[in-house]
C-alpha positions as CSV (number, residue, x, y, z in Angstrom):
1,M,4.8,13.0,-5.3
2,G,5.3,9.7,-3.6
3,S,7.5,6.6,-4.2
4,F,7.5,3.2,-2.6
5,H,5.3,3.5,0.5
6,G,5.0,7.2,-0.3
7,G,2.5,6.0,-2.9
8,D,0.2,4.7,-0.2
9,I,0.7,8.0,1.7
10,T,0.0,10.0,-1.4
11,L,-3.3,8.2,-1.8
12,H,-4.2,8.8,1.8
13,E,-3.5,12.6,1.4
14,L,-5.6,12.8,-1.8
15,I,-8.5,11.2,0.0
16,L,-8.2,13.5,3.0
17,S,-7.7,16.7,1.1
18,H,-8.9,18.0,-2.2
19,D,-6.4,20.9,-2.2
20,F,-3.8,19.1,-4.4
21,K,-3.7,20.2,-8.1
22,A,-2.0,16.9,-9.2
23,A,-0.1,13.9,-7.9
24,V,2.5,11.5,-9.2
25,V,3.3,8.1,-7.8
26,M,6.6,6.7,-9.0
27,A,7.2,3.0,-8.3
28,G,4.8,3.4,-5.4
29,V,2.8,1.0,-3.4
30,V,-0.8,1.6,-4.4
31,G,-2.2,-1.9,-3.8
32,S,-5.0,-2.9,-1.5
33,Y,-3.9,-3.8,2.1
34,S,-4.9,-7.4,1.3
35,D,-2.5,-7.4,-1.6
36,I,0.2,-5.7,0.4
37,L,-0.1,-8.2,3.3
38,D,0.1,-11.1,0.9
39,W,3.2,-9.5,-0.8
40,W,4.8,-8.8,2.6
41,R,4.3,-12.4,3.8
42,A,5.8,-13.8,0.6
43,R,8.9,-11.6,1.0
44,V,9.3,-12.6,4.6
45,A,9.0,-16.3,3.7
46,T,11.7,-16.0,1.0
47,G,14.1,-14.3,3.5
48,V,14.7,-11.1,1.5
49,L,13.6,-8.9,4.4
50,T,16.6,-8.8,6.7
51,T,17.2,-5.2,7.8
52,Q,16.4,-4.1,11.3
53,N,13.7,-1.9,9.9
54,D,12.2,-4.9,8.0
55,L,12.2,-7.0,11.2
56,Q,10.6,-4.2,13.2
57,T,8.0,-3.7,10.5
58,D,7.2,-7.4,10.5
59,Q,6.7,-7.4,14.2
60,L,4.4,-4.4,14.1
61,L,2.4,-6.0,11.2
62,L,2.0,-9.3,13.2
63,Q,0.8,-7.3,16.2
64,M,-1.7,-5.4,14.0
65,V,-3.1,-8.6,12.5
66,S,-3.2,-10.2,16.0
67,L,-5.3,-7.2,17.2
68,H,-7.5,-6.7,14.1
69,G,-7.4,-9.9,12.1
70,T,-6.7,-9.9,8.3
71,P,-8.5,-8.0,5.6
72,Q,-10.4,-11.3,4.9
73,T,-11.5,-11.9,8.5
74,N,-12.2,-8.2,9.4
75,P,-12.9,-6.2,6.3
76,S,-14.6,-3.4,8.2
77,F,-11.4,-2.5,10.0
78,W,-9.1,-2.9,7.0
79,N,-11.4,-1.1,4.5
80,A,-11.7,1.9,6.8
81,I,-7.9,2.5,6.6
82,D,-7.2,1.2,3.1
83,P,-6.9,4.1,0.7
84,T,-7.6,1.9,-2.3
85,Y,-11.1,1.4,-0.8
86,F,-11.7,5.1,-1.3
87,I,-10.2,5.6,-4.8
88,S,-13.4,6.9,-6.2
89,D,-13.3,9.8,-3.7
90,I,-10.1,11.1,-5.3
91,E,-10.7,14.2,-7.5
92,T,-7.1,15.1,-8.2
93,P,-5.5,13.9,-11.4
94,V,-3.0,11.2,-10.6
95,Q,-0.2,9.8,-12.7
96,I,1.1,6.4,-11.6
97,Q,4.4,5.2,-13.1
98,V,5.4,1.6,-12.6
99,G,8.1,-0.6,-14.1
100,N,6.9,-3.9,-15.5
101,A,10.2,-5.5,-14.3
102,D,10.0,-4.1,-10.8
103,V,10.8,-6.9,-8.4
104,V,10.3,-4.8,-5.2
105,V,6.9,-3.2,-5.9
106,P,4.8,-5.4,-8.1
107,P,3.2,-3.7,-11.1
108,S,0.0,-5.6,-10.3
109,F,-0.5,-3.2,-7.3
110,S,-1.2,-0.4,-9.7
111,Q,-3.4,-2.2,-12.1
112,G,-6.5,-2.1,-10.0
113,C,-6.4,1.7,-9.4
């Protein structure tokens, strides 16, 4: 079971291992890395990310984009690490629960999965 960024981790695990009998993602991030980067940039721009963890994450993300480009400029790199690119490889039944009014994790992240 995964929630928030645990949703992304759950997808990674389901792709890497077929030993799971079932999985549940509750209010989890299951969007493509392109969607997640756009979402993150919008949250940074509005000033809602203010904790030390948020600021450190933003710096790491900027470094990663500086090294590897964006999903649009370097899709080979980003697709290789994006679990949504490998959704068709998941054999385990997955239940994704999202709230239509969730302002932190957009419901649109789950719609493409």
